[in-house]
C-alpha positions in Angstrom: 19.2 -55.9 64.1 21.3 -54.6 61.3 24.1 -56.3 63.2 22.2 -59.6 63.4 21.2 -59.2 59.4 24.9 -58.5 58.7 26.1 -61.7 60.8 23.4 -64.0 59.1 24.7 -62.8 55.7 28.3 -63.6 56.5 27.5 -67.0 58.1 24.9 -68.4 55.7 25.3 -66.4 52.0 27.8 -66.4 49.5 28.3 -62.5 48.9 28.4 -61.5 45.5 28.6 -57.6 45.5 28.6 -54.7 47.9 27.8 -51.5 46.7 27.8 -48.2 48.8 25.5 -45.2 48.1 26.8 -41.8 49.2 25.2 -38.5 48.9 21.2 -38.5 48.5 21.3 -37.5 44.7 24.3 -39.6 44.0 24.0 -42.9 42.2 25.3 -45.9 44.0 28.6 -47.0 42.1 29.1 -50.5 41.3 32.7 -49.8 40.8 33.2 -49.7 44.6 33.6 -52.6 45.6 33.7 -53.5 49.5 33.5 -56.3 52.1 30.5 -57.0 54.1 32.3 -55.7 57.2 33.3 -52.8 55.3 29.6 -52.0 54.2 28.3 -52.5 57.3 30.8 -50.3 59.1 30.2 -47.6 56.4 26.4 -47.7 57.1 26.8 -47.8 60.7 29.6 -44.8 61.2 27.6 -42.6 58.6 30.2 -43.0 55.8 27.6 -44.4 53.6 23.7 -43.1 52.9 23.2 -46.8 51.8 24.4 -50.1 50.9 23.2 -53.0 49.0 24.2 -56.6 49.4 24.0 -58.8 46.5 24.1 -62.6 47.3 23.1 -66.0 46.8 21.1 -68.0 49.6 19.8 -71.5 49.1 20.2 -71.1 45.3 18.5 -67.9 44.8 19.7 -64.6 44.0 18.9 -61.8 46.6 19.5 -58.1 46.8 19.3 -56.2 50.0 19.3 -52.5 50.1 20.1 -50.8 53.5 18.9 -47.2 53.8 19.6 -44.4 56.2 16.5 -42.6 57.4 15.8 -40.2 60.1 14.1 -43.1 61.8 17.1 -46.0 61.6 17.6 -48.1 59.1 15.2 -49.2 56.4 15.7 -52.5 54.6 14.3 -53.4 50.9 14.8 -57.3 50.0 14.3 -58.5 46.2 14.7 -61.6 44.8 16.3 -61.7 41.2 
C-alpha cells in the first residue's frame, strides 16, 4: 500500500518538500531535502523512522506523514 501511495503522489501531485525523520527522539530536519523516491527508499529500507511529504493536489496543500511502527507504517494526512 505504501508503494501505491508513493506512485499516486508521483503521478498526481506537485511535490513541495520531503522531510526525513531519523531517531525516535530526533526532530525532523527540514534542511534535509530528498526526492520522493529517496524518501520512499529511506522508509522502506529502515534508513528513516518517518517521512513527511508536503504536496499540492487539486489546488490544496497536503502533508502526509508516514511513520514506521512495530505493526508496519502509519499514515497521518492533514490538509493545510
